MARBA-3410 file (N, C-alpha, C, O; in Angstrom, 1 decimal):
100
126.3,172.1,157.9,124.7,171.2,158.5,125.2,169.8,158.8,126.2,169.1,158.6 ~ 123.9,169.9,159.3,124.3,168.2,159.7,123.9,167.3,158.3,124.7,166.5,157.9 ~ 122.9,167.5,157.6,121.5,167.2,156.4,122.1,167.9,155.9,122.1,169.1,156.2 ~ 123.0,167.4,154.4,122.4,168.1,153.2,121.0,167.5,152.4,120.9,166.3,152.2 ~ 120.0,168.7,151.8,118.7,168.1,151.4,118.8,168.5,150.0,119.1,169.6,149.6
118.4,167.0,149.0,118.7,167.7,147.5,117.7,167.9,147.3,116.8,167.1,147.7 ~ 117.2,169.2,146.5,116.6,169.3,146.1,115.9,169.1,144.8,116.2,170.1,144.1 ~ 114.9,168.3,143.9,114.4,168.4,142.8,114.8,169.8,141.2,114.7,171.0,141.0 ~ 114.9,169.3,140.9,115.4,170.2,139.3,114.4,169.6,138.4,114.5,168.5,138.0 ~ 113.7,170.0,138.2,112.9,170.7,137.3,112.6,170.8,136.0,111.7,171.4,135.6
114.4,169.7,134.7,114.3,170.2,133.6,113.0,169.1,132.8,112.6,167.9,133.1 ~ 112.6,170.2,131.6,111.7,169.9,130.9,112.4,170.5,129.3,113.4,171.2,128.9 ~ 111.0,169.8,128.7,110.8,170.9,127.1,109.7,172.0,127.4,108.7,171.9,126.7 ~ 109.7,173.2,128.8,109.3,173.7,128.4,107.9,174.5,128.7,107.8,174.7,129.9 ~ 106.8,175.0,128.0,107.3,176.5,127.9,108.1,177.3,128.6,108.7,178.2,128.1
108.2,177.1,130.4,109.2,177.9,131.1,110.3,177.7,132.0,110.0,176.5,132.1 ~ 110.7,177.8,132.3,112.0,177.0,132.9,112.7,178.5,134.1,111.9,179.2,134.8 ~ 114.4,178.8,134.0,114.5,179.2,134.9,116.3,179.0,134.0,116.6,178.1,133.2 ~ 117.2,180.3,134.4,118.6,180.3,134.4,118.8,179.5,135.0,118.1,179.4,136.1 ~ 119.7,178.6,134.9,120.8,177.8,136.1,121.8,177.5,136.9,122.1,177.0,138.0
122.4,177.9,136.0,124.1,178.4,136.1,124.9,179.4,134.8,124.4,179.8,133.7 ~ 125.7,179.5,135.0,127.1,179.7,133.8,127.4,179.0,133.6,127.4,177.9,134.3 ~ 128.4,179.4,132.0,129.6,178.7,131.7,130.9,180.3,131.8,131.1,181.5,131.9 ~ 131.5,179.2,131.7,132.9,180.2,131.7,132.9,181.6,131.1,133.4,182.7,131.4 ~ 132.0,180.7,129.7,131.6,182.0,129.0,130.9,183.4,129.0,130.8,184.4,128.2
130.5,183.0,130.3,128.5,184.0,129.7,128.1,183.6,129.7,127.2,183.9,130.6 ~ 127.9,182.3,128.8,126.5,182.3,129.1,126.1,181.5,129.7,126.9,180.8,130.4 ~ 124.5,181.3,129.6,123.3,181.1,130.7,122.6,179.7,130.0,122.1,179.6,128.9 ~ 122.8,178.8,130.8,122.6,177.8,130.8,121.0,177.5,131.6,121.0,177.7,132.9 ~ 119.7,177.1,131.0,118.4,176.9,131.0,118.0,175.9,131.5,118.8,175.0,131.1
117.0,175.3,132.4,116.9,174.0,132.2,115.5,174.0,131.8,114.6,173.4,132.5 ~ 115.1,174.9,130.1,114.7,173.6,129.1,115.6,172.9,128.5,116.7,173.3,128.2 ~ 115.0,171.4,128.0,115.9,170.8,127.3,115.6,171.6,125.9,114.8,172.6,125.9 ~ 116.2,171.2,124.7,115.8,171.3,123.7,115.8,170.1,122.7,115.6,168.9,123.0 ~ 116.1,170.6,121.3,116.3,172.0,120.9,114.8,172.5,120.6,114.0,171.7,120.9
114.2,173.9,119.9,113.2,174.2,120.6,112.3,173.9,118.6,113.0,173.6,117.5 ~ 111.3,174.1,118.7,111.0,173.7,117.3,111.0,175.4,116.6,110.9,176.5,117.2 ~ 111.1,175.2,115.3,111.8,175.9,114.3,110.8,177.7,113.9,109.7,177.9,113.5 ~ 112.0,178.7,114.4,111.1,179.6,114.6,110.9,180.5,116.2,110.7,181.6,116.7 ~ 111.2,179.3,116.6,110.6,179.6,118.2,112.2,181.0,118.7,113.1,181.2,117.9
112.1,181.4,119.8,112.6,182.3,120.8,112.3,182.4,122.2,111.3,182.1,122.9 ~ 113.3,183.0,122.4,113.2,183.0,124.0,113.8,184.1,124.3,114.8,184.7,123.9 ~ 112.2,184.4,125.7,112.0,185.4,125.9,112.3,185.3,127.5,111.4,184.7,128.1 ~ 113.5,185.9,128.1,114.1,186.4,129.2,114.1,187.7,129.7,114.6,188.5,128.9 ~ 113.4,188.4,131.1,113.2,189.8,131.3,112.5,190.1,130.1,111.6,189.3,129.6
113.2,191.6,129.2,113.1,192.3,128.1,113.3,191.7,127.0,112.6,191.9,126.0 ~ 114.1,191.0,127.1,114.9,190.5,125.6,114.4,189.2,125.4,114.2,188.4,126.3 ~ 114.1,189.0,123.6,113.5,187.9,123.0,114.2,187.7,122.1,113.9,188.3,121.1 ~ 115.4,186.7,122.3,116.9,186.0,122.1,116.0,184.9,120.7,115.0,184.2,121.1 ~ 116.3,184.7,119.3,116.2,183.9,118.7,117.2,182.5,119.3,118.3,182.3,119.7
115.8,181.7,119.0,117.2,179.9,118.5,117.4,179.5,117.6,116.5,179.1,116.9 ~ 118.7,179.4,117.4,119.7,179.6,116.0,120.2,178.1,116.5,120.2,177.5,117.5 ~ 120.6,177.6,114.8,121.5,176.5,115.0,122.9,177.0,115.9,123.2,176.3,116.9 ~ 123.9,178.4,115.4,125.0,179.0,115.5,124.9,180.2,116.0,123.9,180.9,116.0 ~ 126.2,180.5,116.6,126.5,181.3,117.0,127.0,182.3,115.4,127.1,183.5,115.6
127.3,182.0,113.8,127.7,182.3,113.2,126.0,182.7,112.4,126.1,182.8,111.2 ~ 125.0,182.8,112.8,123.8,182.8,112.6,123.2,183.9,113.2,122.1,184.3,112.9 ~ 123.8,184.4,113.7,124.0,186.3,114.2,125.1,187.1,114.2,126.1,186.5,114.4 ~ 125.3,189.1,113.8,125.8,189.2,113.9,126.8,189.4,115.3,126.0,189.3,116.3 ~ 128.4,189.6,115.8,128.8,189.6,116.6,128.3,191.0,117.1,127.9,192.1,116.5
128.3,190.6,118.8,127.7,190.9,119.4,126.4,191.0,119.6,126.0,191.9,120.4 ~ 125.5,190.4,119.2,124.1,189.9,118.6,124.0,188.9,119.4,124.8,188.0,119.1 ~ 122.7,188.8,120.8,122.2,188.0,121.6,121.1,186.7,120.7,120.3,187.1,119.9 ~ 121.4,184.7,121.1,121.2,184.4,120.3,120.5,183.0,121.6,120.8,183.2,122.7 ~ 119.8,182.0,121.3,119.4,180.7,122.2,119.5,179.8,121.1,119.0,180.0,119.9
120.1,178.8,121.7,121.1,177.7,121.1,121.0,176.1,122.2,121.0,176.2,123.5 ~ 121.1,174.8,121.4,120.9,173.7,122.2,122.8,173.7,122.4,123.7,173.9,121.6 ~ 122.9,173.4,123.7,124.0,172.8,124.2,124.6,172.0,124.1,124.6,171.4,123.0 ~ 125.3,171.5,125.2,125.8,170.7,124.7,125.0,169.1,125.6,124.7,168.0,125.3 ~ 124.8,169.7,126.6,124.1,168.8,127.5,122.3,169.1,127.1,121.3,169.2,127.9
122.3,169.2,126.1,120.9,169.0,125.7,119.8,170.3,126.0,118.7,170.5,125.7 ~ 121.0,171.2,127.1,119.4,172.4,127.3,119.7,173.7,126.9,120.8,174.2,126.9 ~ 118.0,174.5,126.4,119.0,176.0,125.6,119.3,176.7,127.2,118.8,176.8,128.3 ~ 121.3,177.2,126.0,121.2,178.4,126.4,121.2,179.7,125.3,121.2,179.9,124.1 ~ 121.2,180.4,126.6,121.7,182.0,125.9,122.7,182.5,126.4,123.1,182.4,127.6
123.3,183.2,124.9,124.5,183.7,124.6,124.7,184.5,124.1,124.1,184.2,123.0 ~ 125.4,185.9,123.9,125.9,186.6,122.6,127.3,186.3,122.2,128.3,186.0,123.0 ~ 127.5,186.3,120.9,127.6,185.8,120.4,129.2,186.9,120.0,129.1,188.1,119.7 ~ 130.6,186.3,120.1,131.4,187.4,121.1,131.4,188.3,122.2,132.3,189.0,122.7 ~ 130.4,188.0,122.6,130.4,187.9,124.5,129.9,187.3,124.9,129.6,186.1,124.6
129.4,188.0,126.1,129.0,186.9,127.7,127.3,188.0,128.1,126.9,189.2,128.4 ~ 126.7,186.4,127.6,125.3,187.1,127.2,125.0,187.3,129.0,123.9,187.6,129.3 ~ 125.8,187.2,129.8,125.4,187.2,131.3,125.3,188.8,131.5,124.3,189.5,131.9 ~ 126.9,189.4,131.2,127.5,190.4,130.9,126.2,191.6,130.8,125.7,192.4,131.6 ~ 126.2,191.2,129.1,125.4,192.4,127.9,123.9,192.2,128.5,123.5,193.3,128.9
123.0,191.0,128.8,122.0,190.8,129.2,122.2,191.1,129.9,121.3,192.0,129.8 ~ 122.9,191.3,131.2,122.7,191.6,132.2,121.8,190.2,133.2,121.0,190.5,134.1 ~ 122.2,188.9,132.8,121.3,187.8,133.6,121.5,187.1,134.1,121.9,186.2,133.5 ~ 121.3,186.8,135.5,121.7,185.7,136.7,120.6,184.7,136.8,119.4,184.6,136.3 ~ 121.4,183.9,137.7,120.8,182.1,138.6,119.5,182.8,138.6,119.4,184.1,138.7
118.3,181.9,138.5,117.1,181.9,138.8,115.8,182.8,138.7,114.6,182.9,139.2 ~ 117.0,183.7,137.2,115.9,184.4,136.4,114.8,183.5,135.3,115.3,182.8,134.4 ~ 113.5,183.6,135.6,112.6,183.0,134.6,113.1,183.3,132.9,113.8,184.2,132.4 ~ 112.4,181.8,132.1,112.7,182.6,130.7,111.5,181.6,129.9,110.9,180.6,130.5 ~ 111.3,181.9,129.1,109.9,181.3,128.5,110.0,180.9,127.1,109.9,181.9,126.4
110.2,179.5,126.3,110.0,179.4,125.2,108.8,180.5,123.9,107.6,180.3,124.0 ~ 109.1,181.2,123.3,108.3,181.3,122.7,108.1,180.7,121.2,109.0,180.8,120.3 ~ 106.4,180.1,121.0,107.0,179.4,119.3,105.5,179.8,118.4,104.3,179.7,118.6 ~ 106.5,180.4,117.4,105.5,180.8,116.7,104.0,180.3,116.1,103.6,179.1,116.2 ~ 103.1,181.5,115.5,101.4,180.6,115.7,101.6,179.6,114.5,100.7,178.8,114.2
END
């Protein structure tokens, strides 16, 4: 193409965003900024993932949401690939659910 157009990327505290990309482990990086409030969950498709601090907070094979090194919320599966296990794709909508 003759000219490339840079589209705005809306990164924000939520509550809604989307899956931006995946890392080499299959963790989904979202457009939502972390950290989430205590007790929050991240909704993606039919899944509701607890937002936790570390992978050790869930059993092997269980999904979770955490704040990644870039400060964005990420979806992961302990000892697995969230992309494969949860059947995720780029652009899929996510929603931060906070406790009442």
